[in-house]
N, C-alpha and C positions, 0 to 999 in steps of 0.2 A: 342500142337504146334500152334502158331499163329504168322504170319509174316505180316508186313505192309510196303508198299512202297508208297510214295506220291511225286507228282511233280506239280508245278504251271506253267501255261502257259499264255502268254500275248495274248491280243486280236489282233491276226493277222492270216492270212490264213495258214502260215507255221506251226502254232501250231497244226493243225490237224495231219500233218505228224509226227511232234515231239511227239505227244501223242501216235501215233501208234508205233513209235520206242521205246518209254518208256515202254509200256506194253510188247512189244516183248522181250526187254532185261530182264525185271523182270521175265516174265514167263519162259524164257530160263534159267535164273539163278536158278529158283525154279524147273527146270526140268519138266515143265508142257507143253511139246511140243505139245501135242494133243489139247490143248486149244488155242494155239497162233492164228490161223487163225480166229476162231469165235470171240475171244475177240478183236483182231485187228479191225475187221469189226465193232463190236459194239462200240468200243471207237471212231472210226472214225465218226460214225453216231452221237453219243452223243456229241462229241467235236464240230462237225459242227453245231448241234442244239444250243449248248451253244453260239457259236460265232455269229450265225445268229439271235438268239432270246433271249439270256439270259445274255450276258456279256455287260454291259454298257461301253461306251468309257472310256479308262484309267483304266479299271479293268482287272482282270485275272479270269481264271477258274482253278480248280484243278482236277487232276485225282488221284484216290487212288485205290490200289489193296490190299485186305486183303486175306491172305491165312489161312484157318483153316484146321482142319483135313480132311474134306471131301468136301470142297468147296472153290471157289475163289469168292470174292465179288468185283465187279468193281463199283466205284462211280465216277460220274462227278458232281462237284458242281460249281454253278455260283451264282452271286449276283443279277441277274435280276429278274423282276417280271414275273408272268405268269407260266403256267403249260404246259409241252409238252402233246399233245393230239394225240392219234392214229386217223388218218384220213382215209377216203375212197377216194383215189386218182382216178381221171378220168383216163381212159385207156391211153390217150395221154399225161398225165401230166408227167413232168420231175422230180417231187419231190412228197413227201407225203407218201412214202412207207417205210421209214426208221424205224419207230417204230414198224411196222409189222414184219420186219426182225429181229430187236433186240429181240422182244418178242418171236419169233420163235426159236431163237438160245439159249436164256437164259432159265434156269430152273425156275427162278423167276424174277420179275420186280416190281419196286415201285418207289415212289417219296416221299421224306421227305421235308416238308416245313420248312423254318427257318424264323426268324424275317426279315432277308434280304436274299433273294434268296431261292434256293432249291438244293437238291441233288437227282439226278436220279441214281438209283442203279440196278444192275443186279447180279444174283447169277448163278454160273456155278458149277455143281456138279463134283467132282473128285472121283477117287477111294481112299479109306482110305489108308493112309500111312501105310506101313508094317514095322515091326521091322526087322532089319538086322539079318539074321541067323548067328549063331556062326560058 
């Protein structure tokens, strides 16, 4: 079993909330309710990073969810240069902790470079799907 859902979002602040609503709807449809809060928080962080640092004016970013037998993969792709970096934020800083949180919630984390842009991806383990009993 492998399922994929994808949506593109324009470069505007409302796209962060729209990306949260998108993943919430998909995960509910896939009946993965226990993952909704963690993945909502992670897509919020990654979408915000894409808007602030990765999406050039006039461009979009995409959010993709892949469901395999025992995991969900969240991807956020943008067309901007640069790489997200885990930072050590000052105690009084208002930002700089998001990727620490994302890495703590996800089972795996990585970045794929493309000719134009990059994809930041996260893996969340799930219980293997069980066959329905007769």
